FITOR-835018 format. One line per field, with one value per atom (N, C-alpha, C): residue in one letter; chain; residue number from 1; x, y, z. Coordinates in Angstrom, 3 decimals, padded with zeros to 6 digits. Layout:
N
aa = (a_...)
ch = (A_...)
i = (NUM_...)
x = (X_...)
y = (Y_...)
z = (Z_...)
END
This chain:
145
aa = (m_m_m_s_s_s_e_e_e_p_p_p_r_r_r_p_p_p_d_d_d_p_p_p_a_a_a_a_a_a_t_t_t_s_s_s_t_t_t_s_s_s_t_t_t_p_p_p_p_p_p_a_a_a_l_l_l_d_d_d_p_p_p_p_p_p_p_p_p_p_p_p_p_p_p_a_a_a_p_p_p_d_d_d_p_p_p_l_l_l_h_h_h_h_h_h_h_h_h_p_p_p_r_r_r_m_m_m_i_i_i_e_e_e_a_a_a_r_r_r_r_r_r_r_r_r_y_y_y_w_w_w_r_r_r_t_t_t_n_n_n_l_l_l_t_t_t_a_a_a_v_v_v_g_g_g_v_v_v_l_l_l_l_l_l_s_s_s_i_i_i_w_w_w_a_a_a_a_a_a_v_v_v_s_s_s_l_l_l_g_g_g_a_a_a_g_g_g_v_v_v_l_l_l_f_f_f_a_a_a_d_d_d_t_t_t_l_l_l_s_s_s_a_a_a_y_y_y_s_s_s_v_v_v_g_g_g_g_g_g_a_a_a_p_p_p_l_l_l_g_g_g_f_f_f_w_w_w_m_m_m_a_a_a_q_q_q_q_q_q_g_g_g_s_s_s_i_i_i_a_a_a_t_t_t_f_f_f_v_v_v_v_v_v_l_l_l_v_v_v_l_l_l_v_v_v_y_y_y_a_a_a_l_l_l_v_v_v_m_m_m_n_n_n_s_s_s_a_a_a_d_d_d_r_r_r_r_r_r_l_l_l_q_q_q_r_r_r_a_a_a_v_v_v_q_q_q_d_d_d_a_a_a_h_h_h_a_a_a_e_e_e_l_l_l_d_d_d_p_p_p_k_k_k_s_s_s_e_e_e_p_p_p_g_g_g_a_a_a_p_p_p_a_a_a_s_s_s_a_a_a_a_a_a_t_t_t_p_p_p_a_a_a_s_s_s_e_e_e_a_a_a_r_r_r)
ch = (A_A_A_A_A_A_A_A_A_A_A_A_A_A_A_A_A_A_A_A_A_A_A_A_A_A_A_A_A_A_A_A_A_A_A_A_A_A_A_A_A_A_A_A_A_A_A_A_A_A_A_A_A_A_A_A_A_A_A_A_A_A_A_A_A_A_A_A_A_A_A_A_A_A_A_A_A_A_A_A_A_A_A_A_A_A_A_A_A_A_A_A_A_A_A_A_A_A_A_A_A_A_A_A_A_A_A_A_A_A_A_A_A_A_A_A_A_A_A_A_A_A_A_A_A_A_A_A_A_A_A_A_A_A_A_A_A_A_A_A_A_A_A_A_A_A_A_A_A_A_A_A_A_A_A_A_A_A_A_A_A_A_A_A_A_A_A_A_A_A_A_A_A_A_A_A_A_A_A_A_A_A_A_A_A_A_A_A_A_A_A_A_A_A_A_A_A_A_A_A_A_A_A_A_A_A_A_A_A_A_A_A_A_A_A_A_A_A_A_A_A_A_A_A_A_A_A_A_A_A_A_A_A_A_A_A_A_A_A_A_A_A_A_A_A_A_A_A_A_A_A_A_A_A_A_A_A_A_A_A_A_A_A_A_A_A_A_A_A_A_A_A_A_A_A_A_A_A_A_A_A_A_A_A_A_A_A_A_A_A_A_A_A_A_A_A_A_A_A_A_A_A_A_A_A_A_A_A_A_A_A_A_A_A_A_A_A_A_A_A_A_A_A_A_A_A_A_A_A_A_A_A_A_A_A_A_A_A_A_A_A_A_A_A_A_A_A_A_A_A_A_A_A_A_A_A_A_A_A_A_A_A_A_A_A_A_A_A_A_A_A_A_A_A_A_A_A_A_A_A_A_A_A_A_A_A_A_A_A_A_A_A_A_A_A_A_A_A_A_A_A_A_A_A_A_A_A_A_A_A_A_A_A_A_A_A_A_A_A_A_A_A_A_A_A_A_A_A_A_A_A_A_A_A_A)
i = (1_1_1_2_2_2_3_3_3_4_4_4_5_5_5_6_6_6_7_7_7_8_8_8_9_9_9_10_10_10_11_11_11_12_12_12_13_13_13_14_14_14_15_15_15_16_16_16_17_17_17_18_18_18_19_19_19_20_20_20_21_21_21_22_22_22_23_23_23_24_24_24_25_25_25_26_26_26_27_27_27_28_28_28_29_29_29_30_30_30_31_31_31_32_32_32_33_33_33_34_34_34_35_35_35_36_36_36_37_37_37_38_38_38_39_39_39_40_40_40_41_41_41_42_42_42_43_43_43_44_44_44_45_45_45_46_46_46_47_47_47_48_48_48_49_49_49_50_50_50_51_51_51_52_52_52_53_53_53_54_54_54_55_55_55_56_56_56_57_57_57_58_58_58_59_59_59_60_60_60_61_61_61_62_62_62_63_63_63_64_64_64_65_65_65_66_66_66_67_67_67_68_68_68_69_69_69_70_70_70_71_71_71_72_72_72_73_73_73_74_74_74_75_75_75_76_76_76_77_77_77_78_78_78_79_79_79_80_80_80_81_81_81_82_82_82_83_83_83_84_84_84_85_85_85_86_86_86_87_87_87_88_88_88_89_89_89_90_90_90_91_91_91_92_92_92_93_93_93_94_94_94_95_95_95_96_96_96_97_97_97_98_98_98_99_99_99_100_100_100_101_101_101_102_102_102_103_103_103_104_104_104_105_105_105_106_106_106_107_107_107_108_108_108_109_109_109_110_110_110_111_111_111_112_112_112_113_113_113_114_114_114_115_115_115_116_116_116_117_117_117_118_118_118_119_119_119_120_120_120_121_121_121_122_122_122_123_123_123_124_124_124_125_125_125_126_126_126_127_127_127_128_128_128_129_129_129_130_130_130_131_131_131_132_132_132_133_133_133_134_134_134_135_135_135_136_136_136_137_137_137_138_138_138_139_139_139_140_140_140_141_141_141_142_142_142_143_143_143_144_144_144_145_145_145)
x = (-055.752_-055.323_-056.166_-056.319_-057.106_-056.178_-056.741_-055.953_-055.788_-054.622_-054.466_-055.398_-055.951_-056.861_-056.071_-056.529_-055.830_-056.113_-055.154_-055.287_-056.290_-057.404_-058.412_-057.873_-056.947_-056.420_-055.570_-054.849_-053.977_-054.767_-055.925_-056.680_-057.766_-058.005_-059.068_-058.624_-059.427_-059.113_-060.060_-061.062_-062.014_-061.420_-061.777_-061.332_-062.437_-062.064_-063.100_-063.975_-065.219_-066.095_-065.611_-065.781_-065.366_-066.266_-065.645_-066.403_-066.764_-068.025_-068.452_-068.098_-067.688_-067.389_-068.678_-068.553_-069.762_-070.373_-071.659_-072.280_-071.802_-071.757_-071.319_-072.327_-071.851_-072.782_-073.771_-074.923_-075.936_-075.423_-075.639_-075.150_-075.851_-075.075_-075.611_-076.204_-077.513_-078.113_-077.596_-077.137_-076.616_-075.268_-074.512_-073.172_-073.199_-074.164_-074.235_-075.275_-075.821_-076.817_-076.127_-076.753_-076.107_-075.722_-076.563_-076.214_-074.977_-074.860_-073.713_-072.429_-072.518_-071.331_-070.827_-071.729_-071.338_-070.864_-071.515_-071.116_-069.718_-069.404_-068.057_-067.019_-067.365_-066.442_-066.156_-067.214_-067.065_-066.234_-066.465_-065.730_-064.226_-063.856_-062.434_-061.805_-062.568_-062.050_-061.759_-062.668_-062.459_-061.232_-061.099_-059.967_-058.645_-058.550_-057.293_-056.965_-057.977_-057.745_-057.239_-057.882_-057.456_-056.025_-055.695_-054.341_-053.334_-053.626_-052.703_-052.479_-053.552_-053.434_-052.700_-053.074_-052.463_-050.986_-050.634_-049.217_-048.419_-049.026_-048.349_-048.098_-049.084_-048.908_-047.791_-047.808_-046.785_-045.392_-045.271_-043.980_-043.523_-044.444_-044.084_-043.633_-044.335_-043.961_-042.637_-042.505_-041.287_-040.062_-040.162_-039.016_-038.850_-039.964_-039.880_-039.479_-040.248_-039.986_-038.779_-038.532_-037.434_-036.095_-036.075_-034.809_-034.642_-035.557_-035.382_-035.464_-036.403_-036.589_-036.142_-035.296_-034.870_-034.115_-033.271_-032.514_-033.438_-034.423_-035.375_-036.216_-036.668_-037.505_-036.721_-035.401_-034.588_-034.532_-035.035_-035.113_-036.143_-037.041_-038.067_-037.719_-038.257_-037.966_-039.251_-039.196_-040.305_-039.720_-040.120_-039.615_-038.109_-037.512_-036.069_-035.273_-035.902_-035.206_-035.583_-034.647_-034.983_-036.132_-037.029_-038.213_-037.825_-036.773_-036.324_-035.908_-035.177_-034.768_-035.990_-036.890_-038.080_-038.936_-039.113_-039.918_-039.264_-037.933_-037.253_-037.384_-037.424_-037.458_-038.874_-039.741_-041.073_-042.198_-041.982_-043.055_-043.612_-042.736_-043.235_-043.995_-043.569_-044.281_-045.650_-045.691_-046.971_-047.906_-047.347_-048.157_-048.711_-047.893_-048.341_-049.509_-049.428_-050.502_-051.794_-051.687_-052.872_-053.446_-052.575_-053.051_-053.728_-053.258_-053.924_-055.330_-055.465_-056.776_-057.694_-057.168_-057.963_-058.393_-057.474_-057.809_-058.929_-058.844_-059.879_-061.235_-061.267_-062.532_-063.093_-062.223_-062.666_-063.211_-062.520_-062.961_-064.192_-064.368_-065.611_-066.793_-066.608_-067.668_-067.941_-066.887_-067.055_-067.737_-067.382_-068.027_-069.520_-069.885_-071.316_-072.057_-071.445_-072.091_-072.263_-071.260_-071.363_-072.442_-072.531_-073.565_-074.959_-075.124_-076.426_-076.763_-075.761_-076.003_-076.416_-075.797_-076.176_-077.620_-077.986_-079.352_-080.351_-080.013_-080.914_-081.086_-079.977_-080.057_-080.849_-080.665_-081.416_-082.901_-083.228_-084.630_-085.269_-084.492_-085.034_-085.322_-084.449_-084.627_-085.680_-085.856_-086.810_-087.754_-088.876_-089.761_-090.377_-090.330_-090.896_-090.019_-088.723_-087.836_-088.095_-087.863_-088.059_-086.843_-087.041_-085.888_-084.984_-083.693_-082.735_-082.557_-083.336_-083.203_-082.055_-081.339_-080.275_-080.843_-080.008_-080.459_-081.045_-080.530_-081.029_-082.434_-082.863_-084.189_-085.238_-084.888_-085.800_-087.043_-086.893_-088.011_-088.399_-089.598_-089.998_-090.069_-089.945_-089.926_-091.242_-092.356_-093.646_-093.743_-093.079_-093.121_-092.150_-091.105_-090.084_-090.602_-091.680_-092.190_-093.003)
y = (-032.764_-034.060_-034.506_-035.748_-036.293_-036.667_-036.580_-036.926_-038.435_-038.866_-040.324_-040.827_-041.978_-042.572_-043.239_-043.098_-043.781_-045.280_-046.057_-047.514_-047.878_-048.537_-048.851_-049.755_-050.646_-051.557_-050.810_-049.783_-049.037_-048.101_-047.625_-046.658_-047.317_-048.593_-049.272_-049.507_-049.033_-049.232_-050.221_-050.652_-051.602_-053.015_-053.800_-055.192_-056.069_-057.172_-058.046_-058.578_-058.843_-059.356_-060.721_-060.965_-062.245_-063.340_-064.430_-065.552_-066.493_-066.789_-067.756_-069.149_-070.015_-071.383_-072.063_-072.980_-073.660_-074.482_-074.653_-075.451_-076.901_-077.583_-078.986_-079.810_-080.852_-081.667_-082.369_-082.627_-083.332_-084.741_-085.232_-086.576_-087.621_-088.565_-089.641_-090.692_-090.927_-091.894_-093.310_-093.608_-094.949_-095.176_-094.087_-094.237_-094.875_-094.532_-095.035_-096.135_-096.610_-097.675_-098.953_-099.689_-100.897_-101.921_-102.080_-103.034_-102.578_-101.269_-100.757_-100.874_-100.628_-100.763_-102.198_-103.146_-104.560_-104.960_-104.451_-104.792_-104.265_-103.033_-102.493_-103.277_-103.654_-104.446_-105.789_-106.435_-107.714_-107.548_-106.462_-106.195_-106.086_-105.275_-105.090_-106.333_-107.090_-108.356_-109.299_-109.353_-110.186_-109.717_-108.414_-107.859_-108.203_-107.941_-108.187_-109.674_-110.512_-111.957_-112.437_-111.980_-112.384_-111.944_-110.707_-110.208_-111.014_-111.265_-112.021_-113.440_-114.125_-115.508_-115.568_-114.697_-114.741_-114.341_-113.356_-112.997_-114.113_-114.805_-115.931_-117.053_-117.338_-118.365_-117.959_-116.711_-116.252_-116.330_-115.922_-115.987_-117.437_-118.329_-119.744_-120.334_-120.018_-120.552_-119.940_-118.630_-117.973_-118.393_-118.314_-118.630_-120.136_-120.813_-122.255_-123.044_-122.926_-123.733_-123.229_-121.933_-121.374_-121.409_-121.435_-121.355_-122.511_-122.648_-123.614_-125.063_-125.371_-126.748_-126.962_-126.079_-126.174_-127.475_-127.895_-129.135_-130.341_-130.398_-131.505_-131.507_-130.331_-130.234_-130.487_-130.341_-130.533_-131.987_-132.898_-134.303_-134.471_-133.524_-133.559_-132.502_-132.691_-131.700_-131.238_-130.006_-129.411_-128.896_-129.476_-129.046_-129.166_-130.140_-130.351_-129.573_-128.685_-127.907_-128.465_-128.443_-128.911_-128.082_-128.738_-128.063_-126.933_-127.121_-126.057_-124.813_-125.000_-123.864_-123.218_-124.051_-123.535_-122.723_-123.212_-122.493_-121.156_-121.130_-119.873_-118.876_-119.361_-118.467_-118.086_-119.082_-118.809_-119.136_-120.070_-120.551_-119.489_-118.679_-117.652_-116.568_-116.289_-115.278_-115.813_-117.079_-117.683_-117.756_-118.095_-118.140_-116.755_-115.718_-114.356_-113.985_-114.322_-113.995_-114.712_-115.976_-116.728_-116.105_-115.700_-115.107_-113.757_-112.984_-111.721_-112.005_-113.033_-113.420_-113.859_-114.656_-115.100_-113.900_-112.957_-111.757_-110.966_-110.819_-110.079_-110.763_-112.080_-112.813_-112.670_-112.798_-112.683_-111.278_-110.250_-108.884_-108.514_-109.085_-108.859_-109.409_-110.570_-111.148_-110.271_-109.775_-108.897_-107.590_-107.062_-105.832_-106.051_-107.202_-107.491_-107.614_-108.260_-108.370_-106.995_-106.131_-104.783_-103.985_-104.106_-103.393_-103.866_-105.172_-105.679_-105.121_-105.009_-104.441_-102.981_-102.240_-100.836_-100.758_-101.599_-101.589_-101.987_-102.986_-103.409_-102.313_-101.678_-100.594_-099.422_-099.125_-098.037_-098.382_-099.637_-100.054_-099.932_-100.168_-099.997_-098.529_-097.645_-096.224_-095.593_-096.121_-095.584_-096.702_-096.879_-098.002_-097.958_-096.797_-096.713_-097.401_-097.574_-098.181_-099.679_-100.215_-101.634_-102.382_-103.582_-104.352_-104.723_-104.551_-104.881_-103.795_-102.724_-101.642_-100.740_-100.171_-099.249_-098.013_-097.339_-096.186_-095.100_-094.934_-093.871_-094.174_-095.435_-095.806_-095.747_-095.148_-095.122_-094.272_-093.212_-092.353_-092.590_-093.094_-093.305_-091.983_-092.053_-090.853_-090.085_-090.795_-090.113_-089.259_-089.692_-088.906_-087.743_-087.862_-086.819_-085.570_-085.694_-084.543_-083.701)
z = (-061.220_-060.763_-059.597_-059.513_-058.408_-057.252_-056.086_-054.907_-054.825_-054.330_-054.161_-053.066_-053.321_-052.343_-051.220_-050.005_-048.913_-048.977_-048.503_-048.466_-047.381_-047.744_-046.725_-045.631_-045.952_-044.932_-043.928_-044.387_-043.496_-042.603_-043.048_-042.260_-041.420_-041.612_-040.880_-039.445_-038.524_-037.112_-036.464_-037.207_-036.610_-036.657_-035.671_-035.621_-036.176_-036.745_-037.288_-036.163_-036.458_-035.403_-034.922_-033.653_-033.079_-033.642_-034.029_-034.563_-033.428_-033.336_-032.329_-032.804_-031.881_-032.303_-032.766_-033.689_-034.155_-033.025_-033.060_-031.998_-032.090_-030.970_-031.018_-031.813_-032.480_-033.253_-032.331_-032.858_-032.069_-031.774_-030.573_-030.246_-031.101_-031.560_-032.382_-031.449_-031.517_-030.594_-030.826_-032.033_-032.292_-031.617_-031.394_-030.838_-029.454_-028.639_-027.267_-027.105_-028.182_-028.120_-027.640_-026.685_-026.144_-027.216_-028.221_-029.294_-030.054_-030.256_-030.999_-030.188_-028.899_-028.049_-028.101_-027.959_-027.996_-029.395_-030.434_-031.803_-032.109_-031.683_-031.905_-031.116_-029.887_-029.069_-029.755_-030.257_-030.958_-032.228_-032.951_-034.192_-033.920_-032.919_-032.642_-032.037_-031.257_-030.740_-031.902_-032.879_-034.061_-034.832_-035.013_-035.750_-035.069_-033.770_-033.065_-032.982_-032.808_-032.778_-034.129_-035.206_-036.545_-036.817_-036.485_-036.721_-035.911_-034.635_-033.786_-034.278_-034.621_-035.089_-036.421_-037.359_-038.686_-038.651_-037.835_-037.715_-037.045_-036.086_-035.444_-036.444_-037.280_-038.308_-039.268_-039.699_-040.631_-040.003_-038.744_-038.061_-037.923_-037.573_-037.423_-038.754_-039.818_-041.132_-041.593_-041.463_-041.943_-041.140_-039.837_-038.990_-038.830_-038.557_-038.302_-039.521_-040.594_-041.788_-042.559_-042.528_-043.312_-042.623_-041.265_-040.548_-039.572_-038.607_-037.525_-037.994_-038.857_-039.298_-040.735_-041.248_-042.652_-042.912_-041.980_-042.181_-042.242_-041.349_-041.336_-042.604_-043.025_-044.221_-045.503_-045.452_-046.657_-047.099_-046.275_-046.683_-047.801_-047.927_-048.973_-050.028_-051.218_-052.256_-052.931_-053.419_-054.161_-055.463_-056.573_-057.873_-057.992_-057.329_-057.409_-056.377_-055.631_-054.599_-053.224_-052.278_-050.929_-050.338_-049.605_-049.057_-048.102_-047.306_-046.394_-047.150_-048.243_-049.078_-049.732_-050.249_-050.918_-049.942_-048.694_-047.700_-047.350_-047.292_-046.976_-048.124_-049.361_-050.519_-050.944_-051.136_-051.665_-050.690_-049.810_-048.934_-048.010_-047.428_-046.505_-047.259_-048.483_-049.283_-049.699_-050.131_-050.514_-049.308_-048.153_-046.934_-046.610_-046.763_-046.502_-047.412_-048.680_-049.616_-049.210_-048.824_-048.389_-047.111_-046.179_-044.929_-045.169_-046.133_-046.470_-046.993_-047.823_-048.332_-047.184_-046.263_-045.112_-044.272_-044.042_-043.266_-043.952_-045.261_-045.995_-045.840_-045.922_-045.773_-044.354_-043.357_-041.956_-041.692_-042.173_-041.908_-042.725_-043.911_-044.654_-043.871_-043.273_-042.448_-041.226_-040.580_-039.413_-039.822_-040.988_-041.470_-041.693_-042.265_-042.484_-041.153_-040.155_-038.836_-038.200_-038.322_-037.759_-038.478_-039.784_-040.541_-040.137_-039.926_-039.454_-038.076_-037.206_-035.875_-035.979_-036.880_-037.087_-037.558_-038.502_-039.013_-037.931_-037.124_-036.045_-035.003_-034.623_-033.637_-034.202_-035.477_-036.106_-036.142_-036.406_-036.438_-035.057_-034.005_-032.648_-032.353_-032.837_-032.568_-033.470_-034.673_-035.630_-036.057_-035.346_-035.639_-037.035_-037.714_-039.056_-040.092_-039.768_-040.753_-040.844_-042.008_-042.217_-041.700_-041.098_-040.626_-041.804_-041.618_-042.655_-043.691_-043.628_-044.596_-044.181_-045.135_-044.761_-044.081_-043.308_-042.527_-043.410_-044.626_-045.501_-046.016_-045.935_-046.431_-045.326_-044.174_-043.043_-043.343_-044.109_-044.443_-045.893_-046.135_-047.525_-048.266_-049.578_-050.405_-050.311_-050.102_-050.024_-048.760_-047.650_-046.412_-046.475_-047.280_-047.347_-048.056_-048.841_-049.586_-048.737)
END
């Protein structure tokens, strides 16, 4: 008969080697570039302004037209229903959908401006890149070989 083998985990007295923490990532030169700082500031200012204005419009339409001015608006009718009732039921929802569309358009424009700023800042840091070219196109394929 063969002897039973000892459990290697139970007999191991060595400790695992200490793992060194990974080195910190290299600083991104674009992150602290003056154009990028201003572009990010402009982007968030645009975002917060758009959100504030659009939410204010929605609140005014929902509360104002649906509740506060419902009696005044009820003098008019939409499809046979009083306008005050219609605004309380469908008007605020329709307004919300339109405001979401407006927000998407405003932020698409802000995203394009931020992307142009990134490309411009990258072009300043890497003079070999073509103006308006994406960052990945900075090194032509012939130089990469």
